[in-house]
N, C-alpha and C positions, 0 to 999 in steps of 0.2 A: 972469691972469684965465682962468676956465674957458671952454671952447668953448660956443657956442650948442647947446642940446640941449632941444628941445621938440616937442610934438605938437599939430597943429591938427585939431580935430574938424570933419569935413565932413558926417557923417551919424551919427545916434544911434538910429534907429528899427529895430525888428525886423520882418522879413517884408515889410511894405509901407510905402511912404512915406505921410506924412500931410500935411495942409496946413501943419504946423509943423515937421515933422522929415523928414529924408532917411534913406535906408538906409545901411548901414555903409561908412565910408571915413575914413581919417585920413592926414595927411601928417606924417611925422616928419622933422625937420631936425636934423642934427648937423654943426656947423661949416658948411661950404658944400655939403653933400650932402643930398638930399631923397629920402625913401623913401615910396612909397604903400602903405599897408596896407589891403587890400580896395579894391574899386572897384565899388560898387553903382551902380544906375541914377541918373543925375544927377550923378555925381562930377565930370565936366568942367565942368558949370555951376557947381558949388560951388567948384572951383578958380579959376574966373574971378571969381566973386562975392567971394572973399576975397583976390583978387590974388596968388595963388600961381603961380609960373612953371611952366607945363606942361612946357616943353622941358628944364627942369633935373631932371626926374624920369627917372632911368635904371634904377631897380629897382622893380618892382611885385610885391607879395607878396599872394597870394590864399589865404585861410585854408581855404576849402572851396567846393564847387561847388553851393551853394544860391544861387538867383538874387539874393537880397538882399545878396550879398557879391561878385558878379562881373559882373552884367549891364551895368555901365557900361564894362567893358573893351573890348568890340568897338567901341563908339562912340569911345572915347578913342584907340584905335589908328588908326581911320579918320581922325580929326582930325589925328593926327600925320602921317599920309601926305599929307593935303591941305595941311598947313603946310610940307611938304617936309623933314621930319625926315631927317637922315642918320646921326645917332649910333645906335649899337647900343642896344637895349633888352633888359633881362633880366626875365623873368617867372618867378616861383617859385610853383608851384601843385601841387595833387594831380594824379595822372594824369587825362587827359581834357581839360585846359584847351587844350593845343595842338590837339587834334582839333577842338574847338569853334571856335577862331579860324580854323584853316586851312579849315574847311568854309565859313565866311563868305567868305573870300577866293576859294575855288573857285567858289562860286555867283555871286559878283559879278564874277568874272573880274578880280580886282585883284591886282596885284603891288606890295606895299608898298615905299616908297622907302627903307626902313631894315631892318636885320637884327634879328630877334627870336630870342633864345636862351632856350629853355624849360628850367627846372630842376625836375624832378619831385620832389615831396616824398613820403616813404615813412615807414612806422611807425618809431618810435624817435627819439631825439634826433639831429638832423643839424646839422652846421656847414655853413651854406649861403652865407655871405658874410663877407668879411674885407677890411679895408684897413688902412692904417697907424694908424688911430685907434680903430676899433670892429670888433666881430665880431657876427654874427647867427646864432642857432641856433633850431631848431624845438622846440616843446613839443607833445606829443600830447594833444589834447582828447578828451573822451568825448561824442560826438554821434552822430546817426543815420547819418552817412556819414563817411568819413575827413576829419578836421578838425584843423587845426594852429594853434598860437599861435606867436608870435615873440618871442624874447628878444634885445634889442639891448644890448650891453655895451661900455662903453669899455675900452680896454686901459690897464693901469697906466702912469702917466706916470713919467719918470725923476725921481730925487731932485733937489732944488734945492740948489745950492751957495751958502752964505752969502757975501755980498760981503765981509764983514769977514774971513772966513777966507782969501779969495783974497789980500787984502792982507797979512794977518798971516803966512801961510806961503809967500807968493810962489809961488802955484800957477800953473804954466805952462799955456798953452792946450792942449797935447797931453795933459794929465792930466785935463782937464775931463770928457770922455766916460766914461772908466773910473770916475771918482768918481761921476758921475751914475748909473752902472750899479750902484753899491754898493761899489766897491773902496775900500780904505783908501789914504791918501796918504803917500808917503815923501819927506821933505825932502832937500835937498842934503846935509845933515849926517847923514842916515841915520835920522832919527827917524821912527817910524811914527805917523801921526795917524789915529785911528779915524774911519771914515766918518761916524758919528753926531755927531762933534764939529764937522764942517765942512759938514754938509748939513741940510736940512729935509725933512720928509715932504711929498710932493706931495699935491694934492687927491685924495681917495678916488675911485676909478672909479665912474661913475654907470651905472645900468641902467634899461631900460624893458621891462616884461613886458606884452605884448599878448596877452590870452587871449580867443580868439574863442568861438563858440558851444560850450557844454559844460554837462553836468550837473555837480553838485558832485563833485569828485574831488581827492584830494591826491597824485595820481600825479606831478605836476610840482612839488610843494611845494619840494623841495630846490633846483630850478633858480631859483625866484623869491625865495628867502630874501634879505631885506635890500634888495630892489629899491627904487630911488628912487621909482618910480611903477609901480603895477599897474593895468592896465585889465582889468576883468573884467565880462563880461555879467551883467546883472541884469534879465532879461526880465520877471520878475514880482515882485510884493511877496509877503511870506511867506504871506499868506492864500490864495495860489494855488499853494502848494508842490506839491500833488498834480498840478496841471496842468503845472507845470514839470518834474516827473519824467516824466510821460507824453510830453512833447515834448523830453526831454533838454536842458532849459535850467536856468538857475540863478535863485535868488531874491536879494533884497537881503541877507538874513541870511546866506545861504550865501557870497556874494561877500565880505561883511565878515568872516565867520569865517575864510575862507582868508587874507585880508589880515592878520588878527591872528596866525594861526599862522605865517605867513611873515615876520612882523615887517617889513613893508614901510613905507616912509615915508609914502606917500599912496596912496589907493585912488580910482580913477576908474571909475564904473559907467555902463553904457549899454546899448544894444540893447533899448530899452523896447518892450513890447507896445503896439500901436496902440490898445488898449482904454483906455489911460491918457491923460488929457488934461493933468493937472497932475503935475509931477514932484517937487515939494518933499517929498512924503511918502516918496519913494524914499530921498532923502538922510537924512531924519530917522530912518527905520527902520534903515538900514545903520549910522548913526552910534551907535546904541545898543550896537553891538558894536565898531565901529571908528570912533572920532571923526574921524579924518583922511580922511573920505569926501567926494568931490566928484562932481557930476553932469557927464556928458559932454553938452554942448549945442552945436549948430551955431555955428561961428565962434570957439569958445573956443580959446585957446592955453594949453596947460598945460606949465609948465617941469618938467623932470626934475631933481630936486635931487641 
């Protein structure tokens, strides 16, 4: 059975919150680990509303230093201190994030109860996180200030040994790991059994591409090809394409076009301008180019296939 791999939408609005929508934040869960992508105003309230465990978040990724993507971080860190957090916390962000947080601490004469390690993001693709199951790398967006997306990729699983083959060829325990790694098996009689005869392909690795604020660009197209789920901002519908270009944002059609060219499995659009009250037209318009389009809405849990 595949590990849990999904994202929970905490905020889907652009620039300012509305009565119906919060600004940008998502929690990605893979197996038993949780990663916070952006931390806009109100994020910790949304974490509580959707019963997501605050203390199990050890890695926070900030795409860029516009307020609608990070203003909830100082408050969340202060809450961690009040709750007596002791575990280390890792914050991945463009240069300036550490200065913003440490100024808050200096002015309030606060020494947090836990250690924060800051990882600065810079131009170009960076590998910024890795464990035994997944890796995370950056994608460079095209926005008014340095802005990054995040590509979360599962590592390939070992091959699966057929139970029938274990019995048929009397495969000993010490041969299991080499076979799972792709080696052929040699019987006691010296016969070589090809690996493909005794193993099955594991499930294909899954990936989630989180593309933050950006105008239309194909600069990271190769990175996101074949992704199980692509989140891409669609701040405006196509009739506001000129405004989107002026503000270095994307439209529904542009997000869908990139999804189609990248041959992703599903497209999730969000970061809607506050001028729009109803969202169903966003999905309808994007689906004319990419039928597998879904709307990011608060509280939704989207599985990465």
